[in-house]
All heavy atoms as atom14 arrays in JSON, in Angstrom:
{
  "sequence": "MSGTVYRIVWAPGSDRLHGTCHCGAEHDADDPVEMWQWLLAHPDHAVAAPDGRAR",
  "atom14_mask": [
    [1, 1, 1, 1, 1, 1, 1, 1, 0, 0, 0, 0, 0, 0],
    [1, 1, 1, 1, 1, 1, 0, 0, 0, 0, 0, 0, 0, 0],
    [1, 1, 1, 1, 0, 0, 0, 0, 0, 0, 0, 0, 0, 0],
    [1, 1, 1, 1, 1, 1, 1, 0, 0, 0, 0, 0, 0, 0],
    [1, 1, 1, 1, 1, 1, 1, 0, 0, 0, 0, 0, 0, 0],
    [1, 1, 1, 1, 1, 1, 1, 1, 1, 1, 1, 1, 0, 0],
    [1, 1, 1, 1, 1, 1, 1, 1, 1, 1, 1, 0, 0, 0],
    [1, 1, 1, 1, 1, 1, 1, 1, 0, 0, 0, 0, 0, 0],
    [1, 1, 1, 1, 1, 1, 1, 0, 0, 0, 0, 0, 0, 0],
    [1, 1, 1, 1, 1, 1, 1, 1, 1, 1, 1, 1, 1, 1],
    [1, 1, 1, 1, 1, 0, 0, 0, 0, 0, 0, 0, 0, 0],
    [1, 1, 1, 1, 1, 1, 1, 0, 0, 0, 0, 0, 0, 0],
    [1, 1, 1, 1, 0, 0, 0, 0, 0, 0, 0, 0, 0, 0],
    [1, 1, 1, 1, 1, 1, 0, 0, 0, 0, 0, 0, 0, 0],
    [1, 1, 1, 1, 1, 1, 1, 1, 0, 0, 0, 0, 0, 0],
    [1, 1, 1, 1, 1, 1, 1, 1, 1, 1, 1, 0, 0, 0],
    [1, 1, 1, 1, 1, 1, 1, 1, 0, 0, 0, 0, 0, 0],
    [1, 1, 1, 1, 1, 1, 1, 1, 1, 1, 0, 0, 0, 0],
    [1, 1, 1, 1, 0, 0, 0, 0, 0, 0, 0, 0, 0, 0],
    [1, 1, 1, 1, 1, 1, 1, 0, 0, 0, 0, 0, 0, 0],
    [1, 1, 1, 1, 1, 1, 0, 0, 0, 0, 0, 0, 0, 0],
    [1, 1, 1, 1, 1, 1, 1, 1, 1, 1, 0, 0, 0, 0],
    [1, 1, 1, 1, 1, 1, 0, 0, 0, 0, 0, 0, 0, 0],
    [1, 1, 1, 1, 0, 0, 0, 0, 0, 0, 0, 0, 0, 0],
    [1, 1, 1, 1, 1, 0, 0, 0, 0, 0, 0, 0, 0, 0],
    [1, 1, 1, 1, 1, 1, 1, 1, 1, 0, 0, 0, 0, 0],
    [1, 1, 1, 1, 1, 1, 1, 1, 1, 1, 0, 0, 0, 0],
    [1, 1, 1, 1, 1, 1, 1, 1, 0, 0, 0, 0, 0, 0],
    [1, 1, 1, 1, 1, 0, 0, 0, 0, 0, 0, 0, 0, 0],
    [1, 1, 1, 1, 1, 1, 1, 1, 0, 0, 0, 0, 0, 0],
    [1, 1, 1, 1, 1, 1, 1, 1, 0, 0, 0, 0, 0, 0],
    [1, 1, 1, 1, 1, 1, 1, 0, 0, 0, 0, 0, 0, 0],
    [1, 1, 1, 1, 1, 1, 1, 0, 0, 0, 0, 0, 0, 0],
    [1, 1, 1, 1, 1, 1, 1, 1, 1, 0, 0, 0, 0, 0],
    [1, 1, 1, 1, 1, 1, 1, 1, 0, 0, 0, 0, 0, 0],
    [1, 1, 1, 1, 1, 1, 1, 1, 1, 1, 1, 1, 1, 1],
    [1, 1, 1, 1, 1, 1, 1, 1, 1, 0, 0, 0, 0, 0],
    [1, 1, 1, 1, 1, 1, 1, 1, 1, 1, 1, 1, 1, 1],
    [1, 1, 1, 1, 1, 1, 1, 1, 0, 0, 0, 0, 0, 0],
    [1, 1, 1, 1, 1, 1, 1, 1, 0, 0, 0, 0, 0, 0],
    [1, 1, 1, 1, 1, 0, 0, 0, 0, 0, 0, 0, 0, 0],
    [1, 1, 1, 1, 1, 1, 1, 1, 1, 1, 0, 0, 0, 0],
    [1, 1, 1, 1, 1, 1, 1, 0, 0, 0, 0, 0, 0, 0],
    [1, 1, 1, 1, 1, 1, 1, 1, 0, 0, 0, 0, 0, 0],
    [1, 1, 1, 1, 1, 1, 1, 1, 1, 1, 0, 0, 0, 0],
    [1, 1, 1, 1, 1, 0, 0, 0, 0, 0, 0, 0, 0, 0],
    [1, 1, 1, 1, 1, 1, 1, 0, 0, 0, 0, 0, 0, 0],
    [1, 1, 1, 1, 1, 0, 0, 0, 0, 0, 0, 0, 0, 0],
    [1, 1, 1, 1, 1, 0, 0, 0, 0, 0, 0, 0, 0, 0],
    [1, 1, 1, 1, 1, 1, 1, 0, 0, 0, 0, 0, 0, 0],
    [1, 1, 1, 1, 1, 1, 1, 1, 0, 0, 0, 0, 0, 0],
    [1, 1, 1, 1, 0, 0, 0, 0, 0, 0, 0, 0, 0, 0],
    [1, 1, 1, 1, 1, 1, 1, 1, 1, 1, 1, 0, 0, 0],
    [1, 1, 1, 1, 1, 0, 0, 0, 0, 0, 0, 0, 0, 0],
    [1, 1, 1, 1, 1, 1, 1, 1, 1, 1, 1, 0, 0, 0]
  ],
  "atom14_positions": [
    [[-9.18, 6.94, 18.61], [-8.18, 6.57, 17.63], [-8.26, 5.06, 17.42], [-8.36, 4.28, 18.35], [-6.8, 6.99, 18.14], [-5.72, 6.68, 17.14], [-4.1, 7.23, 17.68], [-4.21, 8.94, 17.27], [0.0, 0.0, 0.0], [0.0, 0.0, 0.0], [0.0, 0.0, 0.0], [0.0, 0.0, 0.0], [0.0, 0.0, 0.0], [0.0, 0.0, 0.0]],
    [[-8.17, 4.63, 16.17], [-8.36, 3.22, 15.84], [-7.11, 2.37, 16.03], [-7.2, 1.17, 16.16], [-8.84, 3.08, 14.39], [-7.79, 3.4, 13.5], [0.0, 0.0, 0.0], [0.0, 0.0, 0.0], [0.0, 0.0, 0.0], [0.0, 0.0, 0.0], [0.0, 0.0, 0.0], [0.0, 0.0, 0.0], [0.0, 0.0, 0.0], [0.0, 0.0, 0.0]],
    [[-5.93, 2.97, 16.0], [-4.7, 2.2, 16.11], [-4.25, 1.57, 14.81], [-3.28, 0.84, 14.77], [0.0, 0.0, 0.0], [0.0, 0.0, 0.0], [0.0, 0.0, 0.0], [0.0, 0.0, 0.0], [0.0, 0.0, 0.0], [0.0, 0.0, 0.0], [0.0, 0.0, 0.0], [0.0, 0.0, 0.0], [0.0, 0.0, 0.0], [0.0, 0.0, 0.0]],
    [[-4.99, 1.81, 13.72], [-4.63, 1.27, 12.41], [-3.41, 2.0, 11.88], [-3.34, 3.21, 11.93], [-5.8, 1.44, 11.42], [-6.93, 0.77, 11.95], [-5.46, 0.86, 10.07], [0.0, 0.0, 0.0], [0.0, 0.0, 0.0], [0.0, 0.0, 0.0], [0.0, 0.0, 0.0], [0.0, 0.0, 0.0], [0.0, 0.0, 0.0], [0.0, 0.0, 0.0]],
    [[-2.43, 1.23, 11.37], [-1.19, 1.82, 10.88], [-1.04, 1.55, 9.4], [-1.15, 0.42, 8.94], [0.03, 1.23, 11.63], [1.32, 1.76, 11.03], [-0.06, 1.54, 13.11], [0.0, 0.0, 0.0], [0.0, 0.0, 0.0], [0.0, 0.0, 0.0], [0.0, 0.0, 0.0], [0.0, 0.0, 0.0], [0.0, 0.0, 0.0], [0.0, 0.0, 0.0]],
    [[-0.84, 2.62, 8.65], [-0.5, 2.55, 7.23], [0.91, 3.08, 7.1], [1.27, 4.05, 7.76], [-1.43, 3.42, 6.38], [-2.88, 3.06, 6.49], [-3.74, 3.8, 7.29], [-3.4, 1.99, 5.79], [-5.08, 3.49, 7.38], [-4.74, 1.67, 5.87], [-5.58, 2.42, 6.66], [-6.9, 2.1, 6.75], [0.0, 0.0, 0.0], [0.0, 0.0, 0.0]],
    [[1.7, 2.47, 6.25], [3.09, 2.91, 6.11], [3.38, 3.15, 4.64], [3.11, 2.29, 3.8], [4.02, 1.85, 6.66], [5.48, 2.23, 6.54], [6.3, 1.4, 7.45], [5.79, 1.72, 8.79], [6.09, 1.08, 9.88], [6.9, 0.08, 9.85], [5.6, 1.42, 11.04], [0.0, 0.0, 0.0], [0.0, 0.0, 0.0], [0.0, 0.0, 0.0]],
    [[3.95, 4.32, 4.33], [4.41, 4.63, 2.99], [5.88, 5.02, 3.09], [6.24, 5.89, 3.87], [3.61, 5.77, 2.34], [2.15, 5.38, 2.2], [4.21, 6.14, 0.98], [1.26, 6.48, 1.66], [0.0, 0.0, 0.0], [0.0, 0.0, 0.0], [0.0, 0.0, 0.0], [0.0, 0.0, 0.0], [0.0, 0.0, 0.0], [0.0, 0.0, 0.0]],
    [[6.72, 4.34, 2.32], [8.16, 4.59, 2.33], [8.56, 5.07, 0.94], [8.22, 4.45, -0.06], [8.94, 3.3, 2.7], [10.42, 3.55, 2.67], [8.5, 2.79, 4.05], [0.0, 0.0, 0.0], [0.0, 0.0, 0.0], [0.0, 0.0, 0.0], [0.0, 0.0, 0.0], [0.0, 0.0, 0.0], [0.0, 0.0, 0.0], [0.0, 0.0, 0.0]],
    [[9.29, 6.16, 0.91], [9.8, 6.72, -0.34], [11.18, 6.13, -0.6], [12.01, 6.05, 0.29], [9.87, 8.24, -0.22], [10.67, 8.91, -1.28], [10.38, 8.98, -2.61], [11.89, 9.62, -1.09], [11.34, 9.7, -3.26], [12.3, 10.1, -2.35], [12.69, 9.9, 0.01], [13.45, 10.84, -2.53], [13.84, 10.63, -0.18], [14.21, 11.1, -1.44]],
    [[11.39, 5.7, -1.83], [12.7, 5.16, -2.23], [13.58, 6.33, -2.66], [13.35, 6.92, -3.71], [12.55, 4.16, -3.36], [0.0, 0.0, 0.0], [0.0, 0.0, 0.0], [0.0, 0.0, 0.0], [0.0, 0.0, 0.0], [0.0, 0.0, 0.0], [0.0, 0.0, 0.0], [0.0, 0.0, 0.0], [0.0, 0.0, 0.0], [0.0, 0.0, 0.0]],
    [[14.58, 6.73, -1.85], [15.44, 7.85, -2.19], [16.06, 7.7, -3.58], [16.44, 6.61, -3.99], [16.53, 7.82, -1.12], [15.88, 7.13, 0.04], [14.96, 6.1, -0.59], [0.0, 0.0, 0.0], [0.0, 0.0, 0.0], [0.0, 0.0, 0.0], [0.0, 0.0, 0.0], [0.0, 0.0, 0.0], [0.0, 0.0, 0.0], [0.0, 0.0, 0.0]],
    [[16.13, 8.81, -4.3], [16.7, 8.81, -5.64], [15.71, 8.38, -6.71], [16.08, 8.23, -7.87], [0.0, 0.0, 0.0], [0.0, 0.0, 0.0], [0.0, 0.0, 0.0], [0.0, 0.0, 0.0], [0.0, 0.0, 0.0], [0.0, 0.0, 0.0], [0.0, 0.0, 0.0], [0.0, 0.0, 0.0], [0.0, 0.0, 0.0], [0.0, 0.0, 0.0]],
    [[14.45, 8.18, -6.32], [13.42, 7.79, -7.29], [12.1, 8.45, -6.91], [12.0, 9.13, -5.89], [13.25, 6.27, -7.32], [12.54, 5.83, -6.18], [0.0, 0.0, 0.0], [0.0, 0.0, 0.0], [0.0, 0.0, 0.0], [0.0, 0.0, 0.0], [0.0, 0.0, 0.0], [0.0, 0.0, 0.0], [0.0, 0.0, 0.0], [0.0, 0.0, 0.0]],
    [[11.09, 8.2, -7.71], [9.74, 8.67, -7.4], [8.87, 7.54, -6.88], [7.67, 7.69, -6.74], [9.08, 9.28, -8.64], [9.73, 10.59, -9.06], [10.32, 11.25, -8.19], [9.64, 10.94, -10.24], [0.0, 0.0, 0.0], [0.0, 0.0, 0.0], [0.0, 0.0, 0.0], [0.0, 0.0, 0.0], [0.0, 0.0, 0.0], [0.0, 0.0, 0.0]],
    [[9.46, 6.38, -6.6], [8.71, 5.2, -6.17], [8.33, 5.28, -4.7], [9.14, 5.67, -3.85], [9.5, 3.91, -6.4], [9.82, 3.6, -7.83], [8.62, 3.4, -8.71], [7.91, 2.17, -8.4], [6.69, 1.88, -8.84], [6.05, 2.72, -9.6], [6.12, 0.75, -8.52], [0.0, 0.0, 0.0], [0.0, 0.0, 0.0], [0.0, 0.0, 0.0]],
    [[7.1, 4.88, -4.43], [6.59, 4.78, -3.07], [6.23, 3.32, -2.82], [5.7, 2.64, -3.7], [5.34, 5.64, -2.9], [5.52, 7.12, -3.15], [4.16, 7.82, -3.2], [6.4, 7.75, -2.09], [0.0, 0.0, 0.0], [0.0, 0.0, 0.0], [0.0, 0.0, 0.0], [0.0, 0.0, 0.0], [0.0, 0.0, 0.0], [0.0, 0.0, 0.0]],
    [[6.5, 2.85, -1.62], [6.15, 1.49, -1.25], [5.22, 1.58, -0.05], [5.6, 2.11, 1.0], [7.4, 0.67, -0.9], [7.08, -0.73, -0.51], [6.83, -1.71, -1.44], [6.96, -1.32, 0.7], [6.58, -2.84, -0.82], [6.65, -2.63, 0.49], [0.0, 0.0, 0.0], [0.0, 0.0, 0.0], [0.0, 0.0, 0.0], [0.0, 0.0, 0.0]],
    [[3.99, 1.11, -0.23], [3.01, 1.18, 0.85], [2.74, -0.18, 1.46], [2.73, -1.19, 0.77], [0.0, 0.0, 0.0], [0.0, 0.0, 0.0], [0.0, 0.0, 0.0], [0.0, 0.0, 0.0], [0.0, 0.0, 0.0], [0.0, 0.0, 0.0], [0.0, 0.0, 0.0], [0.0, 0.0, 0.0], [0.0, 0.0, 0.0], [0.0, 0.0, 0.0]],
    [[2.5, -0.18, 2.77], [2.14, -1.39, 3.49], [0.89, -1.1, 4.3], [0.87, -0.18, 5.11], [3.27, -1.84, 4.44], [4.48, -1.99, 3.69], [2.93, -3.16, 5.11], [0.0, 0.0, 0.0], [0.0, 0.0, 0.0], [0.0, 0.0, 0.0], [0.0, 0.0, 0.0], [0.0, 0.0, 0.0], [0.0, 0.0, 0.0], [0.0, 0.0, 0.0]],
    [[-0.13, -1.9, 4.08], [-1.4, -1.76, 4.8], [-1.31, -2.48, 6.13], [-0.46, -3.37, 6.31], [-2.52, -2.36, 3.95], [-4.15, -2.22, 4.73], [0.0, 0.0, 0.0], [0.0, 0.0, 0.0], [0.0, 0.0, 0.0], [0.0, 0.0, 0.0], [0.0, 0.0, 0.0], [0.0, 0.0, 0.0], [0.0, 0.0, 0.0], [0.0, 0.0, 0.0]],
    [[-2.2, -2.15, 7.04], [-2.22, -2.83, 8.33], [-2.51, -4.31, 8.2], [-2.18, -5.09, 9.09], [-3.25, -2.17, 9.26], [-4.66, -2.27, 8.77], [-5.47, -3.33, 9.07], [-5.38, -1.45, 7.98], [-6.64, -3.16, 8.5], [-6.61, -2.02, 7.84], [0.0, 0.0, 0.0], [0.0, 0.0, 0.0], [0.0, 0.0, 0.0], [0.0, 0.0, 0.0]],
    [[-3.07, -4.75, 7.06], [-3.36, -6.17, 6.85], [-2.14, -6.94, 6.33], [-2.18, -8.15, 6.19], [-4.53, -6.34, 5.88], [-4.14, -5.94, 4.16], [0.0, 0.0, 0.0], [0.0, 0.0, 0.0], [0.0, 0.0, 0.0], [0.0, 0.0, 0.0], [0.0, 0.0, 0.0], [0.0, 0.0, 0.0], [0.0, 0.0, 0.0], [0.0, 0.0, 0.0]],
    [[-1.07, -6.2, 5.99], [0.14, -6.83, 5.49], [0.29, -6.77, 3.98], [1.34, -7.09, 3.45], [0.0, 0.0, 0.0], [0.0, 0.0, 0.0], [0.0, 0.0, 0.0], [0.0, 0.0, 0.0], [0.0, 0.0, 0.0], [0.0, 0.0, 0.0], [0.0, 0.0, 0.0], [0.0, 0.0, 0.0], [0.0, 0.0, 0.0], [0.0, 0.0, 0.0]],
    [[-0.76, -6.37, 3.26], [-0.68, -6.23, 1.81], [0.29, -5.1, 1.48], [0.38, -4.11, 2.2], [-2.06, -5.95, 1.22], [0.0, 0.0, 0.0], [0.0, 0.0, 0.0], [0.0, 0.0, 0.0], [0.0, 0.0, 0.0], [0.0, 0.0, 0.0], [0.0, 0.0, 0.0], [0.0, 0.0, 0.0], [0.0, 0.0, 0.0], [0.0, 0.0, 0.0]],
    [[1.0, -5.24, 0.35], [1.97, -4.23, -0.07], [1.7, -3.81, -1.5], [1.13, -4.57, -2.3], [3.38, -4.8, 0.04], [3.76, -5.16, 1.46], [5.14, -5.76, 1.56], [5.63, -6.34, 0.57], [5.75, -5.63, 2.64], [0.0, 0.0, 0.0], [0.0, 0.0, 0.0], [0.0, 0.0, 0.0], [0.0, 0.0, 0.0], [0.0, 0.0, 0.0]],
    [[2.11, -2.58, -1.83], [1.85, -2.01, -3.15], [2.92, -0.97, -3.46], [3.37, -0.26, -2.57], [0.46, -1.36, -3.14], [0.04, -0.77, -4.44], [-0.31, -1.53, -5.53], [-0.1, 0.52, -4.82], [-0.65, -0.72, -6.53], [-0.53, 0.52, -6.12], [0.0, 0.0, 0.0], [0.0, 0.0, 0.0], [0.0, 0.0, 0.0], [0.0, 0.0, 0.0]],
    [[3.34, -0.87, -4.72], [4.29, 0.15, -5.18], [3.58, 1.06, -6.16], [2.76, 0.61, -6.97], [5.49, -0.49, -5.87], [6.37, -1.23, -4.89], [6.68, -0.67, -3.82], [6.75, -2.36, -5.19], [0.0, 0.0, 0.0], [0.0, 0.0, 0.0], [0.0, 0.0, 0.0], [0.0, 0.0, 0.0], [0.0, 0.0, 0.0], [0.0, 0.0, 0.0]],
    [[3.9, 2.36, -6.1], [3.3, 3.34, -7.0], [4.21, 4.55, -7.12], [5.06, 4.8, -6.27], [1.94, 3.77, -6.47], [0.0, 0.0, 0.0], [0.0, 0.0, 0.0], [0.0, 0.0, 0.0], [0.0, 0.0, 0.0], [0.0, 0.0, 0.0], [0.0, 0.0, 0.0], [0.0, 0.0, 0.0], [0.0, 0.0, 0.0], [0.0, 0.0, 0.0]],
    [[4.01, 5.31, -8.19], [4.73, 6.58, -8.38], [3.93, 7.76, -7.84], [4.5, 8.8, -7.53], [5.0, 6.82, -9.87], [6.01, 5.86, -10.44], [6.93, 5.45, -9.71], [5.9, 5.51, -11.63], [0.0, 0.0, 0.0], [0.0, 0.0, 0.0], [0.0, 0.0, 0.0], [0.0, 0.0, 0.0], [0.0, 0.0, 0.0], [0.0, 0.0, 0.0]],
    [[2.62, 7.61, -7.77], [1.72, 8.7, -7.44], [1.22, 8.58, -5.99], [0.63, 7.56, -5.63], [0.53, 8.66, -8.4], [-0.48, 9.75, -8.16], [-0.16, 10.73, -7.47], [-1.61, 9.62, -8.68], [0.0, 0.0, 0.0], [0.0, 0.0, 0.0], [0.0, 0.0, 0.0], [0.0, 0.0, 0.0], [0.0, 0.0, 0.0], [0.0, 0.0, 0.0]],
    [[1.45, 9.59, -5.15], [0.99, 9.51, -3.76], [-0.53, 9.37, -3.63], [-1.02, 8.69, -2.74], [1.46, 10.82, -3.13], [2.33, 11.49, -4.11], [2.2, 10.8, -5.42], [0.0, 0.0, 0.0], [0.0, 0.0, 0.0], [0.0, 0.0, 0.0], [0.0, 0.0, 0.0], [0.0, 0.0, 0.0], [0.0, 0.0, 0.0], [0.0, 0.0, 0.0]],
    [[-1.28, 9.99, -4.55], [-2.74, 9.88, -4.5], [-3.15, 8.43, -4.77], [-4.0, 7.87, -4.07], [-3.4, 10.85, -5.51], [-4.9, 10.61, -5.59], [-3.1, 12.29, -5.15], [0.0, 0.0, 0.0], [0.0, 0.0, 0.0], [0.0, 0.0, 0.0], [0.0, 0.0, 0.0], [0.0, 0.0, 0.0], [0.0, 0.0, 0.0], [0.0, 0.0, 0.0]],
    [[-2.54, 7.8, -5.77], [-2.82, 6.4, -6.05], [-2.51, 5.53, -4.84], [-3.27, 4.62, -4.49], [-1.99, 5.92, -7.24], [-2.13, 4.43, -7.53], [-1.13, 3.93, -8.55], [-0.59, 4.72, -9.34], [-0.9, 2.71, -8.55], [0.0, 0.0, 0.0], [0.0, 0.0, 0.0], [0.0, 0.0, 0.0], [0.0, 0.0, 0.0], [0.0, 0.0, 0.0]],
    [[-1.4, 5.83, -4.17], [-1.01, 5.04, -3.01], [-2.04, 5.16, -1.9], [-2.47, 4.16, -1.32], [0.37, 5.49, -2.5], [0.85, 4.72, -1.3], [1.06, 2.94, -1.58], [2.51, 2.96, -2.6], [0.0, 0.0, 0.0], [0.0, 0.0, 0.0], [0.0, 0.0, 0.0], [0.0, 0.0, 0.0], [0.0, 0.0, 0.0], [0.0, 0.0, 0.0]],
    [[-2.49, 6.37, -1.58], [-3.48, 6.55, -0.52], [-4.8, 5.93, -0.9], [-5.49, 5.35, -0.05], [-3.62, 8.03, -0.15], [-2.56, 8.44, 0.81], [-1.49, 9.26, 0.57], [-2.42, 8.0, 2.16], [-0.71, 9.34, 1.69], [-1.26, 8.59, 2.68], [-3.16, 7.18, 2.99], [-0.83, 8.39, 4.0], [-2.73, 6.96, 4.29], [-1.58, 7.57, 4.77]],
    [[-5.2, 6.03, -2.16], [-6.45, 5.4, -2.59], [-6.37, 3.89, -2.38], [-7.32, 3.26, -1.93], [-6.77, 5.73, -4.04], [-7.21, 7.15, -4.22], [-7.37, 7.54, -5.68], [-6.79, 6.94, -6.57], [-8.18, 8.56, -5.91], [0.0, 0.0, 0.0], [0.0, 0.0, 0.0], [0.0, 0.0, 0.0], [0.0, 0.0, 0.0], [0.0, 0.0, 0.0]],
    [[-5.23, 3.31, -2.72], [-5.05, 1.87, -2.55], [-5.1, 1.5, -1.06], [-5.78, 0.57, -0.67], [-3.72, 1.42, -3.17], [-3.47, -0.02, -2.96], [-3.95, -1.06, -3.72], [-2.71, -0.61, -1.91], [-3.53, -2.25, -3.19], [-2.76, -2.01, -2.08], [-1.98, -0.1, -0.84], [-2.11, -2.89, -1.22], [-1.33, -0.98, 0.0], [-1.4, -2.36, -0.19]],
    [[-4.37, 2.24, -0.24], [-4.35, 1.94, 1.19], [-5.73, 2.04, 1.83], [-6.12, 1.2, 2.63], [-3.39, 2.89, 1.93], [-1.91, 2.56, 1.81], [-1.08, 3.72, 2.37], [-1.57, 1.27, 2.52], [0.0, 0.0, 0.0], [0.0, 0.0, 0.0], [0.0, 0.0, 0.0], [0.0, 0.0, 0.0], [0.0, 0.0, 0.0], [0.0, 0.0, 0.0]],
    [[-6.47, 3.07, 1.47], [-7.78, 3.3, 2.09], [-8.88, 2.42, 1.5], [-10.0, 2.42, 2.0], [-8.13, 4.78, 1.99], [-7.17, 5.7, 2.74], [-7.52, 7.16, 2.49], [-7.15, 5.38, 4.23], [0.0, 0.0, 0.0], [0.0, 0.0, 0.0], [0.0, 0.0, 0.0], [0.0, 0.0, 0.0], [0.0, 0.0, 0.0], [0.0, 0.0, 0.0]],
    [[-8.57, 1.64, 0.46], [-9.55, 0.74, -0.16], [-9.68, -0.56, 0.61], [-10.37, -1.47, 0.17], [-9.15, 0.45, -1.6], [0.0, 0.0, 0.0], [0.0, 0.0, 0.0], [0.0, 0.0, 0.0], [0.0, 0.0, 0.0], [0.0, 0.0, 0.0], [0.0, 0.0, 0.0], [0.0, 0.0, 0.0], [0.0, 0.0, 0.0], [0.0, 0.0, 0.0]],
    [[-9.04, -0.68, 1.76], [-9.11, -1.9, 2.55], [-10.56, -2.24, 2.86], [-11.31, -1.34, 3.19], [-8.32, -1.72, 3.84], [-8.22, -2.97, 4.64], [-7.29, -3.93, 4.37], [-8.95, -3.43, 5.65], [-7.45, -4.93, 5.22], [-8.45, -4.64, 5.99], [0.0, 0.0, 0.0], [0.0, 0.0, 0.0], [0.0, 0.0, 0.0], [0.0, 0.0, 0.0]],
    [[-11.03, -3.45, 2.71], [-10.3, -4.69, 2.5], [-10.23, -5.11, 1.04], [-9.82, -6.23, 0.75], [-11.11, -5.7, 3.3], [-12.51, -5.24, 3.1], [-12.41, -3.72, 3.09], [0.0, 0.0, 0.0], [0.0, 0.0, 0.0], [0.0, 0.0, 0.0], [0.0, 0.0, 0.0], [0.0, 0.0, 0.0], [0.0, 0.0, 0.0], [0.0, 0.0, 0.0]],
    [[-10.64, -4.27, 0.11], [-10.69, -4.65, -1.3], [-9.35, -5.15, -1.84], [-9.31, -6.03, -2.68], [-11.17, -3.49, -2.17], [-12.6, -3.1, -1.84], [-13.34, -3.95, -1.3], [-12.96, -1.95, -2.11], [0.0, 0.0, 0.0], [0.0, 0.0, 0.0], [0.0, 0.0, 0.0], [0.0, 0.0, 0.0], [0.0, 0.0, 0.0], [0.0, 0.0, 0.0]],
    [[-8.24, -4.62, -1.38], [-6.94, -5.02, -1.9], [-6.37, -6.22, -1.16], [-5.36, -6.76, -1.56], [-5.94, -3.86, -1.82], [-5.66, -3.41, -0.42], [-6.22, -2.28, 0.1], [-4.93, -3.95, 0.57], [-5.83, -2.14, 1.34], [-5.04, -3.15, 1.67], [0.0, 0.0, 0.0], [0.0, 0.0, 0.0], [0.0, 0.0, 0.0], [0.0, 0.0, 0.0]],
    [[-6.99, -6.65, -0.09], [-6.43, -7.7, 0.75], [-6.49, -9.09, 0.12], [-5.88, -10.01, 0.6], [-7.14, -7.73, 2.1], [0.0, 0.0, 0.0], [0.0, 0.0, 0.0], [0.0, 0.0, 0.0], [0.0, 0.0, 0.0], [0.0, 0.0, 0.0], [0.0, 0.0, 0.0], [0.0, 0.0, 0.0], [0.0, 0.0, 0.0], [0.0, 0.0, 0.0]],
    [[-7.19, -9.24, -1.0], [-7.33, -10.56, -1.6], [-6.17, -10.97, -2.46], [-6.02, -12.12, -2.81], [-8.65, -10.66, -2.42], [-9.84, -10.5, -1.52], [-8.65, -9.63, -3.53], [0.0, 0.0, 0.0], [0.0, 0.0, 0.0], [0.0, 0.0, 0.0], [0.0, 0.0, 0.0], [0.0, 0.0, 0.0], [0.0, 0.0, 0.0], [0.0, 0.0, 0.0]],
    [[-5.3, -10.03, -2.84], [-4.16, -10.38, -3.7], [-2.92, -9.61, -3.27], [-2.99, -8.47, -2.84], [-4.46, -10.07, -5.16], [0.0, 0.0, 0.0], [0.0, 0.0, 0.0], [0.0, 0.0, 0.0], [0.0, 0.0, 0.0], [0.0, 0.0, 0.0], [0.0, 0.0, 0.0], [0.0, 0.0, 0.0], [0.0, 0.0, 0.0], [0.0, 0.0, 0.0]],
    [[-1.79, -10.27, -3.39], [-0.5, -9.63, -3.13], [-0.12, -8.79, -4.35], [-0.74, -8.92, -5.41], [0.55, -10.72, -2.88], [0.0, 0.0, 0.0], [0.0, 0.0, 0.0], [0.0, 0.0, 0.0], [0.0, 0.0, 0.0], [0.0, 0.0, 0.0], [0.0, 0.0, 0.0], [0.0, 0.0, 0.0], [0.0, 0.0, 0.0], [0.0, 0.0, 0.0]],
    [[0.87, -7.91, -4.24], [1.27, -7.07, -5.37], [1.65, -7.86, -6.61], [1.49, -7.38, -7.72], [2.48, -6.3, -4.85], [2.39, -6.36, -3.37], [1.63, -7.63, -3.04], [0.0, 0.0, 0.0], [0.0, 0.0, 0.0], [0.0, 0.0, 0.0], [0.0, 0.0, 0.0], [0.0, 0.0, 0.0], [0.0, 0.0, 0.0], [0.0, 0.0, 0.0]],
    [[2.11, -9.09, -6.44], [2.47, -9.89, -7.61], [1.26, -10.63, -8.2], [1.4, -11.42, -9.11], [3.58, -10.89, -7.27], [3.18, -11.87, -6.18], [2.0, -11.88, -5.77], [4.05, -12.62, -5.72], [0.0, 0.0, 0.0], [0.0, 0.0, 0.0], [0.0, 0.0, 0.0], [0.0, 0.0, 0.0], [0.0, 0.0, 0.0], [0.0, 0.0, 0.0]],
    [[0.07, -10.38, -7.65], [-1.16, -10.95, -8.19], [-1.57, -12.27, -7.54], [-2.65, -12.76, -7.8], [0.0, 0.0, 0.0], [0.0, 0.0, 0.0], [0.0, 0.0, 0.0], [0.0, 0.0, 0.0], [0.0, 0.0, 0.0], [0.0, 0.0, 0.0], [0.0, 0.0, 0.0], [0.0, 0.0, 0.0], [0.0, 0.0, 0.0], [0.0, 0.0, 0.0]],
    [[-0.71, -12.84, -6.7], [-1.04, -14.11, -6.05], [-1.98, -13.86, -4.89], [-1.86, -12.85, -4.19], [0.22, -14.81, -5.56], [1.12, -15.28, -6.68], [2.3, -16.04, -6.15], [3.13, -15.11, -5.36], [3.99, -15.49, -4.44], [4.17, -16.76, -4.18], [4.7, -14.6, -3.78], [0.0, 0.0, 0.0], [0.0, 0.0, 0.0], [0.0, 0.0, 0.0]],
    [[-2.89, -14.76, -4.66], [-3.82, -14.64, -3.54], [-3.08, -14.8, -2.24], [-2.14, -15.57, -2.14], [-4.91, -15.7, -3.64], [0.0, 0.0, 0.0], [0.0, 0.0, 0.0], [0.0, 0.0, 0.0], [0.0, 0.0, 0.0], [0.0, 0.0, 0.0], [0.0, 0.0, 0.0], [0.0, 0.0, 0.0], [0.0, 0.0, 0.0], [0.0, 0.0, 0.0]],
    [[-3.49, -14.04, -1.23], [-2.89, -14.14, 0.1], [-3.63, -15.15, 0.93], [-4.75, -15.36, 0.89], [-2.93, -12.79, 0.81], [-1.95, -11.84, 0.19], [-1.91, -10.58, 1.05], [-0.74, -9.87, 0.64], [0.34, -9.73, 1.35], [0.43, -10.22, 2.54], [1.36, -9.07, 0.9], [0.0, 0.0, 0.0], [0.0, 0.0, 0.0], [0.0, 0.0, 0.0]]
  ]
}
């Protein structure tokens, strides 16, 4: 087991998902498939925060 932790939190009362990668990058999405694709694309997403600013 690698010990890598991915976290997806559902916002009650909505269809929004908030994901946090083990690298600290965060992303919001409506589609669970989109969320998992984003999470598993590490390290490709690690260069920018959800607001587009570089980390």
